[in-house]
LUMNUSE-73555 format. One record per residue (C-alpha): x, y, z; residue in three letters. Coordinates in steps of 0.1 Angstrom, whole numbers, plus 5000, padded with zeros to 4 digits. Example, Ala and Ser with C-alpha at 12.3 -4.5 7.8 and 13.67 -1.06 7.14 Angstrom:
2
<px=5123, py=4955, pz=5078, code=Ala>
<px=5137, py=4989, pz=5071, code=Ser>
This chain:
553
<px=5662, py=1775, pz=7554, code=Met>
<px=5667, py=1739, pz=7562, code=Leu>
<px=5686, py=1730, pz=7530, code=Ala>
<px=5712, py=1760, pz=7540, code=Ala>
<px=5713, py=1745, pz=7577, code=Arg>
<px=5723, py=1712, pz=7563, code=Leu>
<px=5748, py=1725, pz=7539, code=Arg>
<px=5765, py=1741, pz=7569, code=His>
<px=5763, py=1711, pz=7590, code=Phe>
<px=5780, py=1691, pz=7564, code=Leu>
<px=5806, py=1717, pz=7553, code=Thr>
<px=5843, py=1713, pz=7563, code=Glu>
<px=5854, py=1740, pz=7589, code=Glu>
<px=5882, py=1762, pz=7577, code=Arg>
<px=5914, py=1757, pz=7602, code=Trp>
<px=5947, py=1772, pz=7598, code=Glu>
<px=5976, py=1748, pz=7603, code=Phe>
<px=6014, py=1749, pz=7601, code=Ala>
<px=6032, py=1733, pz=7575, code=Pro>
<px=6040, py=1702, pz=7595, code=His>
<px=6004, py=1698, pz=7607, code=Glu>
<px=5990, py=1696, pz=7569, code=Arg>
<px=5974, py=1665, pz=7555, code=Ala>
<px=5997, py=1644, pz=7538, code=Ile>
<px=5975, py=1639, pz=7509, code=Met>
<px=5939, py=1652, pz=7500, code=Pro>
<px=5912, py=1629, pz=7518, code=Gly>
<px=5933, py=1624, pz=7548, code=Ser>
<px=5929, py=1646, pz=7581, code=Pro>
<px=5953, py=1673, pz=7588, code=Ala>
<px=5975, py=1666, pz=7622, code=Ser>
<px=5973, py=1695, pz=7646, code=Pro>
<px=5983, py=1695, pz=7681, code=Asp>
<px=5959, py=1684, pz=7703, code=His>
<px=5952, py=1687, pz=7742, code=Pro>
<px=5956, py=1657, pz=7762, code=Lys>
<px=5919, py=1657, pz=7770, code=Glu>
<px=5911, py=1658, pz=7734, code=Arg>
<px=5934, py=1630, pz=7726, code=Arg>
<px=5918, py=1608, pz=7748, code=Leu>
<px=5886, py=1614, pz=7735, code=Ala>
<px=5899, py=1610, pz=7701, code=Tyr>
<px=5911, py=1574, pz=7710, code=Gly>
<px=5878, py=1565, pz=7726, code=Ala>
<px=5858, py=1573, pz=7695, code=Ile>
<px=5882, py=1554, pz=7673, code=Ala>
<px=5878, py=1524, pz=7694, code=Val>
<px=5837, py=1528, pz=7696, code=Leu>
<px=5839, py=1534, pz=7657, code=Val>
<px=5861, py=1505, pz=7648, code=Gly>
<px=5844, py=1480, pz=7672, code=Leu>
<px=5809, py=1493, pz=7655, code=Thr>
<px=5824, py=1483, pz=7622, code=Gly>
<px=5838, py=1451, pz=7632, code=Gly>
<px=5808, py=1438, pz=7650, code=Leu>
<px=5785, py=1449, pz=7619, code=Gly>
<px=5797, py=1418, pz=7602, code=Thr>
<px=5811, py=1398, pz=7631, code=Ala>
<px=5777, py=1394, pz=7648, code=Leu>
<px=5763, py=1378, pz=7617, code=Ile>
<px=5792, py=1357, pz=7607, code=Ser>
<px=5795, py=1342, pz=7644, code=Val>
<px=5758, py=1335, pz=7644, code=Asn>
<px=5749, py=1318, pz=7611, code=Thr>
<px=5734, py=1287, pz=7627, code=Val>
<px=5711, py=1306, pz=7651, code=Gln>
<px=5699, py=1330, pz=7624, code=Leu>
<px=5694, py=1302, pz=7599, code=Gln>
<px=5667, py=1290, pz=7625, code=Gly>
<px=5652, py=1322, pz=7634, code=Ser>
<px=5648, py=1337, pz=7598, code=Leu>
<px=5641, py=1300, pz=7584, code=Gly>
<px=5666, py=1298, pz=7560, code=Leu>
<px=5686, py=1269, pz=7545, code=Asp>
<px=5725, py=1266, pz=7549, code=Pro>
<px=5732, py=1281, pz=7516, code=Ala>
<px=5709, py=1311, pz=7521, code=Glu>
<px=5721, py=1321, pz=7556, code=Ile>
<px=5758, py=1319, pz=7537, code=Ala>
<px=5748, py=1348, pz=7516, code=Trp>
<px=5747, py=1374, pz=7544, code=Leu>
<px=5782, py=1374, pz=7554, code=Pro>
<px=5791, py=1369, pz=7519, code=Thr>
<px=5774, py=1394, pz=7503, code=Val>
<px=5785, py=1417, pz=7531, code=Tyr>
<px=5822, py=1412, pz=7516, code=Val>
<px=5810, py=1413, pz=7481, code=Met>
<px=5802, py=1451, pz=7486, code=Thr>
<px=5827, py=1460, pz=7513, code=Asn>
<px=5858, py=1445, pz=7495, code=Ala>
<px=5858, py=1473, pz=7466, code=Ser>
<px=5840, py=1502, pz=7477, code=Ile>
<px=5870, py=1521, pz=7489, code=Asn>
<px=5880, py=1530, pz=7454, code=Leu>
<px=5852, py=1552, pz=7455, code=Leu>
<px=5854, py=1562, pz=7490, code=Leu>
<px=5890, py=1575, pz=7489, code=Ile>
<px=5880, py=1601, pz=7459, code=Lys>
<px=5846, py=1610, pz=7481, code=Phe>
<px=5869, py=1622, pz=7506, code=Arg>
<px=5893, py=1639, pz=7486, code=Gln>
<px=5867, py=1658, pz=7466, code=Gln>
<px=5841, py=1665, pz=7492, code=Tyr>
<px=5861, py=1663, pz=7525, code=Gly>
<px=5860, py=1643, pz=7557, code=Leu>
<px=5831, py=1661, pz=7575, code=Arg>
<px=5804, py=1653, pz=7546, code=Pro>
<px=5821, py=1616, pz=7543, code=Phe>
<px=5817, py=1609, pz=7582, code=Thr>
<px=5783, py=1621, pz=7585, code=Leu>
<px=5768, py=1608, pz=7553, code=Ile>
<px=5782, py=1572, pz=7555, code=Phe>
<px=5778, py=1569, pz=7592, code=Leu>
<px=5743, py=1580, pz=7589, code=Gly>
<px=5737, py=1557, pz=7561, code=Leu>
<px=5751, py=1530, pz=7582, code=Tyr>
<px=5726, py=1538, pz=7612, code=Val>
<px=5695, py=1537, pz=7587, code=Leu>
<px=5706, py=1505, pz=7571, code=Leu>
<px=5710, py=1491, pz=7605, code=Thr>
<px=5675, py=1504, pz=7615, code=Phe>
<px=5663, py=1486, pz=7582, code=Ala>
<px=5676, py=1451, pz=7596, code=His>
<px=5648, py=1456, pz=7622, code=Leu>
<px=5622, py=1452, pz=7594, code=Phe>
<px=5640, py=1422, pz=7574, code=Val>
<px=5611, py=1398, pz=7569, code=Ser>
<px=5626, py=1372, pz=7541, code=Asp>
<px=5657, py=1362, pz=7525, code=Phe>
<px=5656, py=1388, pz=7497, code=Ser>
<px=5654, py=1418, pz=7520, code=Ser>
<px=5680, py=1405, pz=7543, code=Ala>
<px=5706, py=1401, pz=7515, code=Val>
<px=5697, py=1434, pz=7501, code=Ala>
<px=5703, py=1451, pz=7535, code=Val>
<px=5735, py=1431, pz=7543, code=Arg>
<px=5748, py=1444, pz=7509, code=Ala>
<px=5740, py=1480, pz=7515, code=Ala>
<px=5755, py=1477, pz=7551, code=Ser>
<px=5787, py=1465, pz=7534, code=Gly>
<px=5791, py=1493, pz=7514, code=Met>
<px=5783, py=1519, pz=7542, code=Ala>
<px=5802, py=1499, pz=7568, code=Gly>
<px=5837, py=1502, pz=7547, code=Ala>
<px=5835, py=1539, pz=7560, code=Ala>
<px=5837, py=1531, pz=7597, code=Leu>
<px=5872, py=1513, pz=7593, code=Ser>
<px=5886, py=1543, pz=7576, code=Ser>
<px=5872, py=1566, pz=7603, code=Leu>
<px=5885, py=1542, pz=7635, code=Ser>
<px=5920, py=1549, pz=7617, code=Leu>
<px=5918, py=1585, pz=7612, code=Tyr>
<px=5904, py=1590, pz=7649, code=Tyr>
<px=5932, py=1571, pz=7662, code=Met>
<px=5957, py=1591, pz=7643, code=Met>
<px=5946, py=1621, pz=7661, code=Gln>
<px=5945, py=1603, pz=7695, code=Ala>
<px=5985, py=1598, pz=7692, code=Leu>
<px=6012, py=1622, pz=7687, code=Pro>
<px=6025, py=1629, pz=7655, code=Ala>
<px=6057, py=1610, pz=7661, code=Lys>
<px=6036, py=1578, pz=7667, code=Trp>
<px=6015, py=1584, pz=7637, code=Arg>
<px=6024, py=1548, pz=7623, code=Leu>
<px=6017, py=1530, pz=7657, code=Lys>
<px=5984, py=1547, pz=7655, code=Ala>
<px=5978, py=1534, pz=7620, code=Ile>
<px=5985, py=1499, pz=7634, code=Val>
<px=5963, py=1504, pz=7662, code=Val>
<px=5935, py=1518, pz=7644, code=Gly>
<px=5935, py=1487, pz=7619, code=Ile>
<px=5938, py=1464, pz=7646, code=Gly>
<px=5907, py=1476, pz=7665, code=Ile>
<px=5880, py=1461, pz=7641, code=Pro>
<px=5900, py=1427, pz=7643, code=Gln>
<px=5888, py=1422, pz=7679, code=Cys>
<px=5853, py=1423, pz=7672, code=Ala>
<px=5847, py=1387, pz=7663, code=Ile>
<px=5860, py=1371, pz=7695, code=Pro>
<px=5839, py=1398, pz=7713, code=Leu>
<px=5809, py=1389, pz=7693, code=Ala>
<px=5810, py=1353, pz=7704, code=Arg>
<px=5814, py=1368, pz=7739, code=Leu>
<px=5779, py=1382, pz=7745, code=Phe>
<px=5758, py=1371, pz=7716, code=Ser>
<px=5747, py=1343, pz=7731, code=Pro>
<px=5729, py=1365, pz=7758, code=Glu>
<px=5715, py=1386, pz=7732, code=Leu>
<px=5700, py=1359, pz=7711, code=Leu>
<px=5682, py=1346, pz=7744, code=Ala>
<px=5668, py=1382, pz=7750, code=Met>
<px=5649, py=1385, pz=7715, code=Ser>
<px=5666, py=1362, pz=7691, code=Gln>
<px=5681, py=1378, pz=7657, code=Trp>
<px=5663, py=1413, pz=7666, code=Arg>
<px=5684, py=1416, pz=7696, code=Ala>
<px=5716, py=1414, pz=7674, code=Leu>
<px=5704, py=1443, pz=7652, code=Tyr>
<px=5691, py=1464, pz=7681, code=Leu>
<px=5726, py=1464, pz=7698, code=Phe>
<px=5743, py=1471, pz=7665, code=Glu>
<px=5721, py=1499, pz=7660, code=Leu>
<px=5727, py=1513, pz=7695, code=Gly>
<px=5764, py=1513, pz=7687, code=Leu>
<px=5758, py=1530, pz=7653, code=Ala>
<px=5740, py=1556, pz=7668, code=Leu>
<px=5766, py=1561, pz=7697, code=Leu>
<px=5791, py=1563, pz=7669, code=Ser>
<px=5771, py=1591, pz=7649, code=Leu>
<px=5765, py=1612, pz=7681, code=Ala>
<px=5804, py=1609, pz=7688, code=Ala>
<px=5817, py=1617, pz=7655, code=Val>
<px=5792, py=1648, pz=7654, code=Ser>
<px=5804, py=1660, pz=7688, code=Leu>
<px=5843, py=1661, pz=7680, code=Leu>
<px=5851, py=1665, pz=7645, code=Arg>
<px=5880, py=1653, pz=7626, code=Leu>
<px=5905, py=1680, pz=7614, code=Pro>
<px=5896, py=1692, pz=7577, code=Pro>
<px=5917, py=1680, pz=7549, code=Thr>
<px=5928, py=1693, pz=7516, code=Asp>
<px=5902, py=1690, pz=7491, code=Arg>
<px=5905, py=1687, pz=7453, code=Arg>
<px=5884, py=1676, pz=7422, code=Pro>
<px=5889, py=1637, pz=7420, code=Ala>
<px=5863, py=1621, pz=7404, code=Phe>
<px=5867, py=1610, pz=7366, code=Glu>
<px=5841, py=1594, pz=7343, code=Arg>
<px=5863, py=1563, pz=7338, code=Leu>
<px=5863, py=1559, pz=7376, code=Asp>
<px=5827, py=1546, pz=7376, code=Phe>
<px=5834, py=1524, pz=7345, code=Val>
<px=5865, py=1509, pz=7364, code=Thr>
<px=5844, py=1504, pz=7395, code=Phe>
<px=5819, py=1488, pz=7379, code=Ile>
<px=5841, py=1462, pz=7362, code=Leu>
<px=5863, py=1457, pz=7391, code=Phe>
<px=5836, py=1457, pz=7418, code=Gly>
<px=5813, py=1433, pz=7398, code=Gly>
<px=5842, py=1412, pz=7393, code=Ser>
<px=5852, py=1411, pz=7429, code=Val>
<px=5818, py=1404, pz=7438, code=Ala>
<px=5814, py=1375, pz=7418, code=Leu>
<px=5846, py=1359, pz=7429, code=Phe>
<px=5833, py=1365, pz=7467, code=Ala>
<px=5802, py=1348, pz=7459, code=Ala>
<px=5819, py=1320, pz=7446, code=Val>
<px=5841, py=1315, pz=7473, code=Leu>
<px=5813, py=1322, pz=7499, code=Gly>
<px=5790, py=1295, pz=7483, code=Glu>
<px=5809, py=1271, pz=7466, code=Gly>
<px=5820, py=1247, pz=7494, code=Arg>
<px=5779, py=1249, pz=7506, code=Ile>
<px=5764, py=1243, pz=7472, code=Val>
<px=5794, py=1223, pz=7459, code=Trp>
<px=5814, py=1238, pz=7431, code=Trp>
<px=5809, py=1211, pz=7404, code=Arg>
<px=5772, py=1209, pz=7415, code=Asp>
<px=5757, py=1243, pz=7406, code=Thr>
<px=5760, py=1257, pz=7370, code=Pro>
<px=5759, py=1295, pz=7381, code=Trp>
<px=5794, py=1292, pz=7398, code=Ile>
<px=5805, py=1286, pz=7364, code=Gly>
<px=5789, py=1313, pz=7349, code=Trp>
<px=5799, py=1336, pz=7376, code=Ala>
<px=5836, py=1328, pz=7368, code=Leu>
<px=5831, py=1332, pz=7332, code=Ala>
<px=5818, py=1367, pz=7337, code=Ala>
<px=5842, py=1377, pz=7367, code=Ala>
<px=5875, py=1371, pz=7347, code=Ile>
<px=5869, py=1390, pz=7317, code=Pro>
<px=5853, py=1420, pz=7337, code=Met>
<px=5886, py=1420, pz=7360, code=Phe>
<px=5909, py=1420, pz=7329, code=Ala>
<px=5888, py=1446, pz=7313, code=Ala>
<px=5890, py=1470, pz=7344, code=Ala>
<px=5928, py=1466, pz=7343, code=Leu>
<px=5930, py=1473, pz=7307, code=Ile>
<px=5910, py=1503, pz=7311, code=Val>
<px=5931, py=1514, pz=7340, code=Glu>
<px=5964, py=1506, pz=7323, code=His>
<px=5961, py=1535, pz=7296, code=Gly>
<px=5948, py=1562, pz=7321, code=Arg>
<px=5964, py=1594, pz=7331, code=Ala>
<px=5952, py=1594, pz=7366, code=Asn>
<px=5942, py=1557, pz=7371, code=Pro>
<px=5923, py=1540, pz=7401, code=Leu>
<px=5945, py=1510, pz=7401, code=Leu>
<px=5982, py=1517, pz=7387, code=Asn>
<px=5987, py=1482, pz=7373, code=Thr>
<px=6024, py=1488, pz=7365, code=Arg>
<px=6029, py=1495, pz=7402, code=Trp>
<px=6005, py=1468, pz=7412, code=Leu>
<px=6025, py=1443, pz=7389, code=Gly>
<px=6057, py=1451, pz=7404, code=Ser>
<px=6078, py=1424, pz=7423, code=Ala>
<px=6074, py=1436, pz=7458, code=Asp>
<px=6036, py=1442, pz=7452, code=Ile>
<px=6031, py=1408, pz=7440, code=Leu>
<px=6050, py=1393, pz=7469, code=Arg>
<px=6032, py=1414, pz=7493, code=Phe>
<px=5998, py=1399, pz=7476, code=Thr>
<px=6009, py=1364, pz=7478, code=Val>
<px=6020, py=1367, pz=7514, code=Val>
<px=5989, py=1385, pz=7525, code=Thr>
<px=5965, py=1362, pz=7508, code=Ile>
<px=5985, py=1332, pz=7524, code=Met>
<px=5982, py=1347, pz=7559, code=Ala>
<px=5945, py=1351, pz=7557, code=Arg>
<px=5942, py=1318, pz=7546, code=Ile>
<px=5963, py=1301, pz=7572, code=Val>
<px=5945, py=1323, pz=7600, code=Leu>
<px=5911, py=1308, pz=7590, code=Ser>
<px=5925, py=1282, pz=7614, code=Glu>
<px=5907, py=1298, pz=7643, code=Gln>
<px=5875, py=1311, pz=7627, code=Thr>
<px=5869, py=1279, pz=7606, code=Tyr>
<px=5889, py=1251, pz=7616, code=Ala>
<px=5890, py=1254, pz=7656, code=Ala>
<px=5855, py=1266, pz=7658, code=Val>
<px=5842, py=1236, pz=7632, code=Gly>
<px=5861, py=1209, pz=7656, code=Leu>
<px=5845, py=1224, pz=7689, code=Leu>
<px=5811, py=1223, pz=7669, code=Thr>
<px=5813, py=1189, pz=7660, code=Val>
<px=5824, py=1179, pz=7693, code=Leu>
<px=5789, py=1192, pz=7707, code=Gly>
<px=5802, py=1226, pz=7720, code=Gln>
<px=5785, py=1260, pz=7713, code=Asn>
<px=5790, py=1295, pz=7721, code=Asn>
<px=5775, py=1290, pz=7756, code=Asp>
<px=5803, py=1267, pz=7767, code=Gln>
<px=5829, py=1288, pz=7750, code=Leu>
<px=5831, py=1319, pz=7770, code=Gly>
<px=5865, py=1314, pz=7785, code=Thr>
<px=5882, py=1306, pz=7752, code=Leu>
<px=5868, py=1336, pz=7736, code=Tyr>
<px=5879, py=1355, pz=7765, code=Thr>
<px=5914, py=1343, pz=7760, code=Ile>
<px=5912, py=1350, pz=7721, code=Ile>
<px=5898, py=1386, pz=7730, code=Phe>
<px=5925, py=1395, pz=7752, code=Leu>
<px=5951, py=1379, pz=7730, code=Ala>
<px=5940, py=1398, pz=7700, code=Ser>
<px=5944, py=1433, pz=7721, code=Ile>
<px=5978, py=1418, pz=7730, code=Ala>
<px=5987, py=1414, pz=7694, code=Gly>
<px=5975, py=1451, pz=7686, code=Val>
<px=5996, py=1466, pz=7712, code=Val>
<px=6026, py=1446, pz=7708, code=Ala>
<px=6027, py=1451, pz=7670, code=Ser>
<px=6023, py=1490, pz=7679, code=Ala>
<px=6053, py=1488, pz=7704, code=Val>
<px=6077, py=1471, pz=7687, code=Thr>
<px=6069, py=1488, pz=7651, code=Leu>
<px=6102, py=1490, pz=7633, code=Asn>
<px=6096, py=1505, pz=7596, code=Val>
<px=6129, py=1493, pz=7584, code=Glu>
<px=6120, py=1459, pz=7594, code=Lys>
<px=6083, py=1454, pz=7585, code=Leu>
<px=6087, py=1418, pz=7572, code=Thr>
<px=6099, py=1403, pz=7605, code=His>
<px=6067, py=1406, pz=7625, code=Pro>
<px=6048, py=1389, pz=7596, code=Val>
<px=6073, py=1360, pz=7594, code=Met>
<px=6069, py=1358, pz=7634, code=Leu>
<px=6030, py=1356, pz=7632, code=Ala>
<px=6027, py=1331, pz=7603, code=Ile>
<px=6051, py=1310, pz=7620, code=Gly>
<px=6035, py=1313, pz=7654, code=Leu>
<px=6002, py=1299, pz=7634, code=Val>
<px=6021, py=1269, pz=7619, code=Ala>
<px=6035, py=1260, pz=7655, code=Val>
<px=5998, py=1263, pz=7669, code=Ala>
<px=5983, py=1244, pz=7638, code=Ala>
<px=6006, py=1215, pz=7643, code=Phe>
<px=5997, py=1214, pz=7678, code=Val>
<px=5960, py=1212, pz=7674, code=Asp>
<px=5964, py=1185, pz=7647, code=Ser>
<px=5966, py=1160, pz=7676, code=Tyr>
<px=5932, py=1167, pz=7687, code=Ser>
<px=5908, py=1138, pz=7695, code=Thr>
<px=5873, py=1133, pz=7704, code=Asn>
<px=5883, py=1142, pz=7737, code=Leu>
<px=5893, py=1176, pz=7731, code=Thr>
<px=5874, py=1205, pz=7745, code=Arg>
<px=5878, py=1242, pz=7746, code=Ala>
<px=5905, py=1241, pz=7776, code=Ala>
<px=5928, py=1221, pz=7754, code=Gln>
<px=5930, py=1249, pz=7729, code=Leu>
<px=5934, py=1279, pz=7750, code=Tyr>
<px=5972, py=1283, pz=7743, code=Trp>
<px=5970, py=1276, pz=7707, code=Thr>
<px=5938, py=1297, pz=7700, code=Gln>
<px=5955, py=1326, pz=7719, code=Gly>
<px=5985, py=1323, pz=7699, code=Val>
<px=5968, py=1324, pz=7666, code=Ile>
<px=5945, py=1355, pz=7678, code=Ala>
<px=5978, py=1371, pz=7687, code=Phe>
<px=5992, py=1364, pz=7656, code=Ala>
<px=5962, py=1377, pz=7636, code=Ala>
<px=5964, py=1411, pz=7649, code=Thr>
<px=6002, py=1413, pz=7653, code=Phe>
<px=6008, py=1410, pz=7617, code=Phe>
<px=5980, py=1432, pz=7599, code=Leu>
<px=5995, py=1467, pz=7609, code=Gly>
<px=6032, py=1458, pz=7596, code=Pro>
<px=6012, py=1443, pz=7566, code=Ala>
<px=5994, py=1474, pz=7556, code=Leu>
<px=6024, py=1496, pz=7567, code=Leu>
<px=6045, py=1476, pz=7544, code=Phe>
<px=6024, py=1485, pz=7514, code=Gly>
<px=6016, py=1521, pz=7521, code=Met>
<px=6054, py=1532, pz=7527, code=Thr>
<px=6061, py=1519, pz=7492, code=Arg>
<px=6029, py=1535, pz=7477, code=Ala>
<px=6040, py=1567, pz=7493, code=Leu>
<px=6074, py=1564, pz=7480, code=Gln>
<px=6060, py=1563, pz=7446, code=Gln>
<px=6035, py=1590, pz=7452, code=Gly>
<px=6002, py=1598, pz=7470, code=Thr>
<px=5985, py=1588, pz=7440, code=Gly>
<px=5993, py=1552, pz=7445, code=His>
<px=5977, py=1550, pz=7481, code=Ile>
<px=5945, py=1545, pz=7462, code=Ile>
<px=5956, py=1514, pz=7442, code=Ser>
<px=5971, py=1499, pz=7475, code=Phe>
<px=5943, py=1502, pz=7495, code=Leu>
<px=5922, py=1486, pz=7472, code=Ala>
<px=5945, py=1457, pz=7468, code=Leu>
<px=5946, py=1457, pz=7506, code=Phe>
<px=5908, py=1456, pz=7510, code=Gly>
<px=5906, py=1430, pz=7482, code=Leu>
<px=5932, py=1405, pz=7496, code=Val>
<px=5917, py=1407, pz=7532, code=Asn>
<px=5882, py=1402, pz=7522, code=Gly>
<px=5888, py=1375, pz=7495, code=Ile>
<px=5917, py=1361, pz=7512, code=Gly>
<px=5894, py=1354, pz=7544, code=Gly>
<px=5865, py=1337, pz=7521, code=Leu>
<px=5894, py=1317, pz=7502, code=Ala>
<px=5905, py=1304, pz=7535, code=Gly>
<px=5873, py=1293, pz=7545, code=Ser>
<px=5865, py=1278, pz=7511, code=Ala>
<px=5898, py=1261, pz=7509, code=Leu>
<px=5899, py=1246, pz=7544, code=Leu>
<px=5862, py=1237, pz=7544, code=Gly>
<px=5866, py=1218, pz=7510, code=Thr>
<px=5897, py=1200, pz=7521, code=Tyr>
<px=5879, py=1190, pz=7554, code=Gln>
<px=5848, py=1177, pz=7533, code=Ser>
<px=5872, py=1158, pz=7510, code=Tyr>
<px=5890, py=1146, pz=7542, code=Ala>
<px=5857, py=1134, pz=7560, code=Glu>
<px=5845, py=1113, pz=7531, code=Lys>
<px=5879, py=1094, pz=7528, code=Ala>
<px=5880, py=1088, pz=7568, code=His>
<px=5844, py=1078, pz=7570, code=Ser>
<px=5849, py=1054, pz=7542, code=Ala>
<px=5879, py=1038, pz=7560, code=Ala>
<px=5862, py=1036, pz=7593, code=Ile>
<px=5829, py=1020, pz=7580, code=Val>
<px=5849, py=0997, pz=7555, code=Gln>
<px=5866, py=0981, pz=7589, code=Asn>
<px=5831, py=0976, pz=7609, code=Ile>
<px=5819, py=0944, pz=7607, code=Asp>
<px=5786, py=0934, pz=7620, code=Pro>
<px=5794, py=0901, pz=7628, code=Thr>
<px=5826, py=0912, pz=7650, code=Asp>
<px=5816, py=0906, pz=7687, code=Pro>
<px=5830, py=0941, pz=7695, code=Ile>
<px=5807, py=0959, pz=7672, code=Val>
<px=5776, py=0938, pz=7683, code=Gln>
<px=5786, py=0947, pz=7717, code=Ala>
<px=5785, py=0985, pz=7707, code=Arg>
<px=5755, py=0982, pz=7690, code=Ile>
<px=5736, py=0963, pz=7720, code=Thr>
<px=5750, py=0991, pz=7746, code=Ala>
<px=5737, py=1018, pz=7723, code=Gly>
<px=5702, py=1002, pz=7722, code=Gly>
<px=5704, py=0996, pz=7760, code=Ala>
<px=5706, py=1034, pz=7766, code=Gly>
<px=5669, py=1037, pz=7749, code=Val>
<px=5655, py=1006, pz=7763, code=Ala>
<px=5632, py=1023, pz=7789, code=Arg>
<px=5614, py=1042, pz=7760, code=Val>
<px=5617, py=1015, pz=7734, code=Met>
<px=5604, py=0978, pz=7742, code=Gly>
<px=5608, py=0966, pz=7706, code=Asp>
<px=5643, py=0945, pz=7706, code=Ala>
<px=5645, py=0953, pz=7667, code=Thr>
<px=5642, py=0990, pz=7672, code=Leu>
<px=5668, py=0989, pz=7700, code=Arg>
<px=5689, py=0973, pz=7678, code=Thr>
<px=5685, py=0996, pz=7647, code=Ala>
<px=5689, py=1026, pz=7672, code=Glu>
<px=5720, py=1012, pz=7686, code=Gly>
<px=5732, py=1010, pz=7647, code=Gly>
<px=5724, py=1045, pz=7643, code=Ala>
<px=5743, py=1056, pz=7674, code=Leu>
<px=5775, py=1038, pz=7659, code=Leu>
<px=5769, py=1055, pz=7628, code=Ser>
<px=5766, py=1086, pz=7643, code=Gln>
<px=5801, py=1081, pz=7665, code=Thr>
<px=5815, py=1070, pz=7633, code=Ala>
<px=5806, py=1101, pz=7614, code=Thr>
<px=5819, py=1122, pz=7644, code=Arg>
<px=5855, py=1103, pz=7645, code=Glu>
<px=5856, py=1109, pz=7609, code=Ala>
<px=5854, py=1146, pz=7613, code=Asn>
<px=5876, py=1148, pz=7640, code=Val>
<px=5903, py=1129, pz=7619, code=Leu>
<px=5895, py=1154, pz=7589, code=Ala>
<px=5898, py=1184, pz=7612, code=Tyr>
<px=5932, py=1172, pz=7624, code=Asp>
<px=5942, py=1168, pz=7585, code=Asp>
<px=5929, py=1203, pz=7579, code=Thr>
<px=5953, py=1214, pz=7609, code=Phe>
<px=5982, py=1199, pz=7593, code=Arg>
<px=5974, py=1214, pz=7561, code=Leu>
<px=5974, py=1248, pz=7575, code=Ile>
<px=6005, py=1239, pz=7596, code=Gly>
<px=6024, py=1232, pz=7562, code=Ile>
<px=6012, py=1261, pz=7543, code=Leu>
<px=6021, py=1286, pz=7572, code=Ala>
<px=6055, py=1265, pz=7575, code=Thr>
<px=6059, py=1272, pz=7535, code=Leu>
<px=6051, py=1307, pz=7538, code=Thr>
<px=6073, py=1314, pz=7569, code=Thr>
<px=6103, py=1296, pz=7548, code=Leu>
<px=6096, py=1321, pz=7516, code=Tyr>
<px=6097, py=1349, pz=7540, code=Leu>
<px=6130, py=1340, pz=7553, code=Gly>
<px=6144, py=1333, pz=7521, code=Phe>
<px=6133, py=1369, pz=7511, code=Leu>
<px=6149, py=1385, pz=7541, code=Leu>
<px=6182, py=1363, pz=7536, code=Ala>
<px=6183, py=1373, pz=7498, code=Arg>
<px=6178, py=1410, pz=7508, code=Arg>
<px=6207, py=1406, pz=7534, code=Gly>
<px=6231, py=1390, pz=7509, code=Trp>
<px=6225, py=1417, pz=7481, code=Arg>
<px=6231, py=1446, pz=7509, code=Glu>
<px=6264, py=1425, pz=7519, code=Arg>
<px=6274, py=1426, pz=7480, code=Arg>
<px=6266, py=1460, pz=7472, code=Asp>
<px=6286, py=1471, pz=7503, code=Ala>
<px=6316, py=1453, pz=7493, code=Val>
<px=6311, py=1468, pz=7456, code=Arg>
<px=6310, py=1502, pz=7473, code=Gly>
<px=6341, py=1496, pz=7494, code=Val>
<px=6361, py=1481, pz=7464, code=Thr>
<px=6349, py=1512, pz=7442, code=Thr>
């Protein structure tokens, strides 16, 4: 009896649809006309589910320092928590899409959201490093479903004529989670340290499960989808992506040339990735359509999207790192993160309102160009820079981060649909890969460059410090005078003054290194913008040439 009720609860309902209301492809919901009240409910659930999925990783990634102390982990260990989430999250869509196609949206929604609730609840019982990593890895797989659900619910919230705008909004909602997490996580940590974060995440997950249980998505068309070779490809492709993510997430912390496992990971990941492509190249119904993925348009899309994810790390790595070096933490950055959150929302709205399917490259070029300008402005930071001096630039970058994402997604989806619905799986696998791995690559590249730059500036500063210089002696004496009340020995006071001067030199070297990092971001963003401008100019020239040829013939 219980099993029969469970099957009934998970079974897709049978709805009758007009031809224009049917699903575009198996696995995606149908598009019936809804009354206004139901559309509002669908929109509210889309926001709830999208923020739940985004906060699932954001609450960890923005509080790694606090969690490190609470869980008793070292920097390399705590870095595994956000890294392992990406390791499992980046490639799981390969299977999730086929699961929706074969079993329907109702089982997909309830099973994976239910798993997310259980795994979030399991976080409360994390007691050591291994259990924390295992739970985060499983959460990465379950959490991938929430992004799709947010997208599908938002597609039901807007009329059919605004379906593409709904996709832009749906994909942008989870991107607003990082500034939101920075806004209120200090209060959560103050309440009950790391357990409060997981309790809050559990509460959101339970609300999401209740909401999607009350208001179902319209059913989809189903068909047999899984093939045996799908799982072979997933093991090879997913394993290689996980290894690349591990290298990028940990390399700059354990250092690339000092840790043997990084070399072994790359030695395994490259042939696994190649083997996955070889398996897929010869299949009649591939998960990864290698011929299409290797086309010029898609290769250009991949390069530009990866570059965009790298330069957008200016906010999540460089700006936050600079303010941390200058002694500011989440408690002092409330206004900055409020501005970033509002700018992120503005970017989603502006992207949806200005969407033009014929000109999807233009918003991407504008977004990356805005990052270039903001990065060059930030490159003039000094040790007197505080959050207030970064309000405008970080607001611009937050706007750009959400403004570019929807058009980038639609650029690939429209080209995939032109080739047939079977190419959607290939594109979504690519999109998840370049976004997840691109974000890690951005932090890895910028972190490595900043470390090298800091060592160079530190050596230059120390080289110019002469202990016999009267100015240097005065600084040491002034530093020692600050502890004179608690340290009576003159020799110890001098040593303390020297230590304070050394700390000042290290801080200045870090500030200069971050300025160099901002300039690197500005250069990369400028080159990417110029490349997109070149592609647009070349396309315009070809269109004019073809028009002239058409007239003459």
